[in-house]
N, C-alpha and C positions, 0 to 999 in steps of 0.2 A: 304814169308812175308819180310817186311823191317827189317833191322838189329835192329831197335829200337822198332818194334812192334812184338808181338808174339800172337799166339793163345793159348788157354788152352792146346791143344794137344802138341804144341811145348814146353811149360813150363813143362808140366807133363813128357815128355820124358827127358828133361834136369835134372829134379829133381829125376827121377826114381820112380815116383808115377803114380797113375791112373788119368785119366781125372776127374773121379768122386771125387777123393780126392781134386783136385783143386777147383771143384765146391763147395764142402763142406766148404773149407776155404773161398771162396768168400762170401758164405752166412753168415759166421761168422764175416766178416768185418763190420765196422761201415758204415752206409749209405754214409757218406762223403768220404769214401775210396773205395766204390764199383766201379769197372771199368765200363766204358761205353760199351754199346752194339752197334754193327753195324748190323742191321737186327736182326737175332736171335743168333748171336755169339758175344762173348766178344773178343775185340781186346785190348791186354794188352800193355800199354806203360811201360817205365822203372820204373815210380813211382808205377804203379799197381803191377809189378813184385816184387818190393821192399816190398810193403805192404803184399803181399801174402807170400813172403819168411819170413818176420818177424813173421807172425802168424804160418807158417809152422814150423820154427825152434823152436818156443816157445812150440809147441805141440810135436815135434819130441823127441824120446827117445835118439837118438844119437846126436852128435854135428856136424851135416851136414852143409856144407857151401852152401849158396845160390849163384846163379849166379848174 
């Protein structure tokens, strides 16, 4: 993928979580922050990654840094 675009798999690998966990986070985002789909897969831009990371770190027990 492009440097600025990521798949759920790529983001999950970077954060050390499962793809399912990223899917759960996406379903908890407000509709205005939900990433767009291309076909049947999400393609995450930098804003989408930021929104997912904000929700992930607010849910995480540790103080993990998002990318």
